[in-house]
C-alpha positions, 0 to 999 in steps of 0.5 A, spaced: 867 330 714 875 331 711 879 331 717 884 338 716 891 336 715 896 341 717 900 345 712 907 341 710 913 344 713 919 346 708 926 346 709 925 353 710 920 352 716 924 347 718 930 351 719 927 356 723 923 350 728 931 348 729 933 355 731 928 357 735 928 351 740 936 350 740 936 357 743 930 355 747 934 349 749 941 353 751 937 357 755 934 352 760 939 346 759 942 348 766 936 346 769 933 340 765 934 334 768 939 329 764 933 324 761 930 331 759 937 333 756 938 327 752 931 327 749 931 334 746 939 333 744 937 327 740 932 331 737 935 337 735 941 333 732 936 329 728 933 335 725 940 338 723 942 331 720 935 332 716 936 339 714 943 338 712 941 332 707 936 336 704 930 331 705 924 335 707 919 329 708 924 327 715 925 334 716 918 335 717 917 329 721 922 331 726 920 338 726 913 336 729 917 332 734 921 337 736 916 342 737 911 337 741 917 335 746 919 342 747 913 344 749 912 338 754 919 338 756 921 346 757 915 350 756 916 357 754 914 361 761 911 368 761 919 371 761 921 367 756 915 369 752 917 376 753 924 376 752 923 374 745 918 379 744 922 384 747 927 382 743 924 381 736 921 388 737 927 391 739 931 389 733 924 391 729 925 398 731 932 399 730 932 396 723 926 400 722 929 406 725 935 405 721 931 405 714 927 411 715 932 416 718 938 413 712 934 410 706 927 411 705 920 411 709 913 413 707 909 419 709 902 421 709 900 428 708 897 431 714 894 437 711 893 441 705 900 446 706 902 443 698 896 443 695 895 442 689 901 438 689 900 434 695 893 434 699 891 430 705 892 422 706 896 422 700 901 416 701 908 418 699 915 415 698 921 419 701 928 418 699 933 420 706 939 419 700 937 425 696 942 429 699 946 426 703 947 421 709 943 421 714 945 420 722 941 415 726 939 423 730 933 427 728 939 433 725 945 432 722 949 428 716 955 424 716 956 427 709 952 432 705 952 435 698 950 441 697 950 441 689 945 436 690 939 440 693 935 443 687 931 450 687 924 446 686 925 440 690 920 437 694 923 437 701 923 433 707 925 436 714 926 436 721 923 441 726 928 440 731 930 446 733 926 450 730 921 455 732 915 450 730 909 450 735 907 443 736 913 440 734 914 434 738 911 427 736 913 419 738 915 415 732 912 408 733 908 410 738 914 409 743 920 413 741 920 421 742 922 425 736 921 430 732 915 432 726 918 432 719 915 437 714 914 437 707 915 443 703 918 445 697 926 448 697 926 455 693 933 458 696 940 456 697 945 460 701 947 466 698 940 466 693 937 473 694 929 473 691 924 478 689 916 477 690 913 479 683 906 477 680 906 471 684 913 469 682 920 469 685 925 472 681 932 470 684 940 471 683 945 466 685 951 468 690 955 469 684 950 473 680 946 467 676 940 468 674 935 463 677 931 462 671 929 455 674 924 459 679 919 462 673 921 457 667 920 450 669 913 446 669 913 445 677 912 452 678 908 453 672 901 453 677 904 456 683 904 462 686 908 465 692 907 470 697 912 473 701 909 473 707 902 470 710 900 477 714 902 484 713 905 484 721 908 477 721 909 475 728 909 481 733 913 482 740 911 487 745 918 488 749 915 493 755 908 496 757 906 502 760 900 504 763 896 499 759 900 501 752 906 497 749 910 503 746 914 498 742 912 493 736 917 489 733 915 485 727 918 479 724 917 476 717 921 469 716 922 469 723 926 474 723 926 481 726 925 486 720 922 493 722 920 496 729 915 501 731 916 505 737 912 511 741 916 518 741 916 522 748 913 527 745 907 524 741 908 520 733 911 513 732 917 512 729 919 506 724 925 503 722 928 497 717 931 492 722 933 487 716 940 487 715 941 484 709 937 489 706 941 495 702 935 499 700 929 498 703 927 505 707 920 503 708 916 496 710 913 495 704 920 496 700 922 489 703 922 483 698 917 485 694 912 486 699 909 492 695 907 488 690 901 484 694 895 486 697 891 483 703 883 482 699 876 480 702 869 481 698 865 486 701 857 487 699 855 494 697 852 495 705 859 492 708 863 497 703 858 503 704 859 502 712 867 501 712 869 506 707 864 511 706 868 516 702 871 511 698 864 507 696 861 515 694 866 514 688 864 508 686 859 505 681 853 500 683 855 493 684 853 486 687 860 486 690 866 489 692 873 487 693 877 490 699 884 491 698 888 493 703 897 494 701 902 498 702 904 497 710 907 503 711 911 507 717 908 513 715 901 514 719 903 509 724 898 509 730 896 506 737 891 500 735 888 495 739 890 488 736 887 481 736 890 479 742 888 486 746 894 489 746 894 496 745 900 498 740 903 501 734 901 498 728 902 499 721 898 504 716 895 501 711 892 503 704 885 501 702 882 501 696 876 498 693 873 495 686 866 493 684 865 486 682 861 485 677 857 479 675 861 476 670 867 477 675 863 474 680 862 468 675 870 468 673 872 468 681 868 462 682 871 459 675 877 460 679 876 458 687 880 454 691 878 452 698 881 448 703 878 441 704 872 441 709 866 437 712 859 439 712 855 436 717 847 439 718 848 444 714 855 447 718 862 447 715 869 445 718 876 445 716 879 438 714 882 436 721 880 443 725 875 442 731 873 449 733 870 450 740 865 453 740 861 452 734 859 458 733 864 461 729 863 455 724 860 458 717 853 455 715 852 451 708 844 449 709 843 447 702 850 443 702 849 435 702 853 432 708 860 429 706 867 432 705 869 437 700 874 441 697 874 446 691 880 446 686 881 452 680 873 452 680 871 445 680 869 441 686 870 434 689 866 430 694 872 426 698 870 418 699 875 414 703 883 415 703 883 421 699 879 419 693 875 424 690 869 424 685 868 431 682 861 434 682 856 435 678 856 443 676 849 444 678 851 441 685 849 447 691 856 448 692 858 451 686 853 456 684 854 463 683 850 467 687 854 473 690 852 471 697 855 464 696 861 466 692 862 472 697 863 466 703 867 462 700 872 467 698 872 470 705 872 463 709 874 458 704 881 457 707 879 458 714 872 456 714 872 460 721 866 466 721 871 471 725 874 472 718 868 475 716 868 483 715 866 486 721 866 493 723 870 493 729 877 496 727 881 490 729 879 484 724 882 478 722 884 478 714 882 471 710 888 468 706 886 471 700 891 475 696 891 480 690 897 482 685 899 485 678 903 481 673 905 485 666 898 489 667 893 484 670 889 483 677 890 477 679 886 473 684 887 466 686 892 465 681 888 467 675 887 474 672 881 476 673 881 483 671 885 485 665 889 491 663 884 494 658 877 492 662 874 498 664 873 497 672 881 496 672 882 502 668 877 507 673 880 503 679 886 505 677 885 512 675 882 513 682 889 510 685 893 515 681 888 520 684 889 519 691 896 519 690 896 526 687 892 530 693 896 526 698 901 529 703 908 529 704 907 527 711 902 522 709 903 520 703 899 515 699 902 509 695 897 507 690 896 499 689 898 498 681 903 494 677 910 496 679 913 492 674 917 486 674 925 487 676 927 486 670 932 491 666 930 495 659 934 489 655 930 483 658 936 481 663 933 480 670 936 486 675 940 483 679 942 490 683 935 492 685 934 484 687 940 484 691 938 491 694 931 490 696 930 482 696 930 476 701 938 473 701 938 466 704 944 466 710 949 461 709 948 454 711 941 456 711 935 454 706 929 457 705 922 453 704 915 455 702 909 451 702 906 450 695 899 452 697 901 459 701 894 461 703 895 454 708 902 453 709 906 454 715 913 455 712 920 459 712 915 465 712 913 463 720 919 458 722 924 462 718 930 458 714 931 452 715 939 449 717 942 444 713 942 439 718 935 439 718 934 437 711 932 430 712 931 428 704 926 428 698 919 426 697 919 421 691 913 418 688 906 419 690 903 412 692 897 414 693 891 415 691 891 413 684 888 418 679 892 423 675 897 426 680 900 418 681 907 417 680 913 421 680 912 428 683 912 434 679 920 437 681 927 436 679 930 429 677 934 425 682 940 423 681 940 416 683 947 414 682 950 419 687 954 418 692 949 417 697 945 413 694 950 408 692 952 408 699 946 406 702 943 402 698 950 398 698 950 398 705 943 395 706 944 390 700 951 388 704 948 387 711 942 383 709 947 378 704 952 378 710 947 377 715 944 371 711 951 368 710 952 368 717 946 365 720 946 360 714 953 358 716 952 359 724 946 353 723 949 349 719 955 347 724 954 342 728 951 343 735 956 342 741 952 339 747 956 339 754 954 333 754 952 330 748 949 323 746 950 324 739 956 328 735 954 329 728 957 334 722 954 337 716 955 331 712 952 325 717 
């Protein structure tokens, strides 16, 4: 049997042995007997000589002798080991914090808020020098250049001092901190933005048409909606006899409208948003009137929920329900999902029959969240609902984790790697019932979003809008302007408008048109009058997946100090998305990049030279036995 030989010590490793044991000797020398001190001094000096003479064989032998002698003559106590370990950990943490706060870090995507650009479990390389030089604190900059912040960039922001739920976290499982978020930067200070057709039309503070929000490749496959829910966040300041007489509605985390119950009956509404100069009704803000919340109803549900509207419609397998134009007119007291009896906007409702060919088209463009099926029950990825009563059933879908993106189904394997499903997979069938389930529940995966006869209901995150005459759902034109079903739908809308009263006017769900002048130039005056204006020192960020994103629509504008850097590169998983992310280019020679890179390079070189010089000097002992110099 061959005897195993220990690995040969290189000069570098021998030098490490020398440093470690010299530090240990200095701590313990005062308590060592003179004979032990002499023995250790001799070994330390001889090893230093062998290293200085670049003699690896002798250095190897002396390093092993020193290690053996150190174990016997100055054994490490628990306190020694703890001191060394704690020192190493603290040093490593300090370096890691400095690097991740000011230079770069690796970031794992926890949710689907940035789909399709970024997905759950994606691994990113994040640069912290894209816009400035960060402080080591959660927010703030030593230097910041606003001109480096480009619209369309994928930014990293800190949640510190922002109205974000569950924002606290711990870095390295020890250090308290604030969570960071990945969003796409849309608006800069002074920008005015207006939403139409899933696109954003904007003008800068100096009146420049922000064409980059519409005409750049990274916005081509994205759609943007100016709200998550029509109500946004609702505050009810006071209660009287179980009734809340006032409702204040927040969008972009700002109070934008108020409904107040009058002493002699009726409910009055007013716009509170101070930067909108022309909005008379809630739906005038930012282009809210261009969008509808939508869901799919069966014939039985449509008849039960909207008997008058249903009588006018032709027979169809399914019906699209559109809720639109949240209005002060017709506002009434209603019980909301939290059980509060409070003033609520009136919503106009429209129905559109969906034939089988349109059902096929809906499935062709279907997108869902990532979800897991187990024993025929579907759960949204990363969510846990209790009780399980509210989880949708998919009895014919095999167990596994899935997602649907633009009509294609994928099985999620390991670490975010996906495999496309065969079109015959039961998850991709186009039966009316299955398409209705995916459309209504495919984002939330919660049956409480199913159509209900109750007045208070949860609206699924599905939106409809017109763009240049076509009706879009899930980012795709499902009904074209010449489709007979859409022509008849608009005819019914205009009829309802014609017979409505002055007191309760009906606003049809139709194409209001893009905010463009007749000469094809963006209507800057209109956008400033009705658009969303970004305050000074603040930025607007949105998630690429508007249906699943908590972003500025929820937590509001982002202070400049909270911008920490930009997402640069997708490291994992491999596939067509791998590599540089779809966004404007980064100036790698900008001052922050050059400064931070130079600092860390100079620090590394300086530290290395210092240590080499320090340990190349002859050791000085309190009671020297052997005096050596570098060339002895």
